[in-house]
N, C-alpha and C positions, 0 to 999 in steps of 0.2 A: 121596557124592561130587558128585553134582549139585548137592544143597543146599549143600554147602560152596563149590563154584564160583560158585553163583548169590549167595551171601553175599559173596564176594570182589568180584565184579562191582557188587554194590549198593554196597559200601564205596568202590569206585573212582569209581563215579558220584556219591556223595555228596561225596567229596573234590573232584571237579572243580566240582560246584557250589558248594562252600564257596569254593574257590579264586576262581572267577568272581565271587561275591558280594563277596570281600575286594577283588579288584581293581577291581570296580565301586564300592566305597565309598572306596578310595583315592584316586581322582581327585577326587570332591567334597571330601574331606578337604583335599587338597592346595590345591584352589582356595579353600576357606574360609580356610586359613592365609595364602594369598596375598592375598586380601581383606581379611583383618584387619590385615595389615601395610600394605596400600594404605591404608586407613582412618586407621591410626595415623599414617602419613606425612602425611596430609592434615590431621588434627588438629594435627600438629606444625607445619605451615606456618601455620595459622590462629593458633596460639599465638605463633609468630614474627612474623607479620604485627602483631598486636596489641601486641608487645611493642616493635616499632619505632615504632608510632604513640605508645605511652606514653612512649618515649624522646624523641621529637620534642615531646611535650606538656611534658615535665619541662625539657628543653634548649634548646628552640626550634629545633631542627635535627634532621636524620637522622644517623645514624653514618656513617662511613667503613666500607667493607667491610674484613674481616680479611684477612690474608695466611696462609700456613702456618706462617710465623716469629713472628706476633704474638700467638700463644697465645690466640686468641679476643677479643683486643682490636682496637679500631680501628687501622689501619695507614695512617699519615701519611707524606706526602713529607718529605724533610728541611726543617725550619723550618715544617711544617704542624702545625696544632692544631685544636682545636675551634672556635677564634675565626675562624681564616680558612678553615676546611673544606678545606684542600688535601690531599686522599686520595692515598695511593699509587696506587690504582686506583679508578675508579669503576663500570665496567660489568663487571669481571671480578674477583671475589673471593669471599670466603667470609663468611656471616652472623657478626657479631661477637658470638657468643652469650655470652662470658664477660662483655662490657661490658654485655650486656641482662639478665644474671642468669639466664640459661636452663640447664637441665641436662636429663640428664646429658651431659657433654662427653666427647670422646675423649682420647687422650693428647696431642693437639696443642691442646687448648682449643676444638675445634670441634663443632659439633652434626651428628650423623648422622640421616638422616630413616628408613631402613628397614632397615639391616644393618650388619655390621661393617666393611665394606670403605671405605677412604678416598673411593673413587667415591661413596659415599652422602652425603657432606657436603654440607650445605644451602649453596647458592650464593646470592648477594645482590648486586644491582646498584642503584645510585642514580644519578639524573640528575646529572651534574656540569657541566653548561653554564653560560654566562651567562644571565642574565636581566635586562633593562633595565640592562645594564652592570654588574651585580653578579656578580661570579665566584664560581662554586661556591655559588650561591644556596641550595640545599637543604641543603648540610652545613656551612655557616658559621653561627655563632650569629647568630639573628635575620635571616638572610639573606633569608628569604620576606618578612619586613617591610620590610627595605630596599628590595627589588625591587618590592613592591607587588603586590597580588592583581590588579588590572587587567592589569599587564604578563605576569604569569604566566598568566592566562587567555587573553592574546592571543598567547602564544608558538605559533609554527607546530607544535612537537610537543615533548615530553619523551621518555621511553622509550616505545617502541612494542612492542605485543603482537599477534602475527598468528595466524591460524588455520593458515597453513602457511608455509614458508619460500621461497615462489615469488617474493617481492619482491626488487628489486635495489637495491643502495645502502644506505649506513648509516641513512638515515632514511625508508625505504619499505618498506611491506607489500605494495606492487603495487596491486591494485584496492582501492576502498574497502570492498567486501564482504568483503575478507580481513582488515580492521584491526579487531581487537577493542577496542584503545584507542590512541591516539596521545599520552596524558597521564598515562602511569604516572610517579608520582614515585619508586617503587622496584618491583623485581621479586625474587621469590624463586623459586629452582628447585632441586628436589630430585629424584634419580633414583627410579624407583619401585623396588619390592622385587625385581624381576627383575635390576637391575645389569647392563645390557647390555655395559658395559665401555667403552672409548674410542669416541667418537662418529666415524662415518664422515665423510670430508671431503664437504662440501656437503649433508649430511643436516639434517633439522629439529632434531635433537638438537645438531649441531655449531653451529648458529646460537645456541643459548642459551649457548655456551662461547667464542665467537670474540671477545668484548670489544667489541662495537659496540652501537648503540642499540636493536637489533631482537631480540625474543624470540619464541619460538613455542609454542603449546600447542594441543593437539588429544586426541582419545582415544588410548590406548596401542595401540601395533602391534608387531608383531615387530621394528621397527627404531626405535622411539621409546618411551622408558619414563619420560620426564620428568614431575614434577608442578610446576605452575607457579601461583603467585598473585601478586597485585600490589595497590598502592592508587593509585588516582587522584588527582591533586593536589588536586581539590576535597575529597577525604576528609581528607586531610592538613590541608589549610587549615581544615576545620570542626573538627579536633581541636585545632588550635593556637588557634582562636577560642574553643572552649569552655573552654580552660585559661588564658586571658587572655595568651597569647603573640602574639596579634594584635589589633589595636584593633577 
């Protein structure tokens, strides 16, 4: 009887040990899956960035952002097209993945970064201001050439990317140390694999979705899960020079 009781006790201890080991392994496994999704999303943003630069080299301009109704194609204002670059929206829209030939696309023709939810769709903003009196200089055909590289280089700012959303106003990141760039030609934003859901008002995540010129990127936190990449205007200009789109 004692031997049997001892055996049952041993079995219980073994089962507890196995359960503890399984629980210990489950957390690293979940972390590995999350990390893999994160790396996949980062690679997707890199591919998307390169596709946008390739589009510019081919067409002499950057594409307009897509809308939910444009099926992954550029979304123009009434009367707008690639010749005048009049986008429906400039700083708040989606990556025109169908126009760029990217895949796979969801049922709305848009690209998702890390999961099945619409919240994961890759967002895209492009500078839509005047440069040297040329309207929509980055999205109209040969607009950069018309504006001139010196004027673009002397522009006070294009899109801004900040290390935090502490700045105030549509063209400020606050202190210079908080400014990662003031000269982004375009910015790509994708939620991380956690998909935190709607951004809280006034949060760093909300700054990436509010349609102004300022974007935020930093390490992920419990309240910030965005991945952000961009191309400075000098990188865009170099690509256009190499393709013969600029003299």
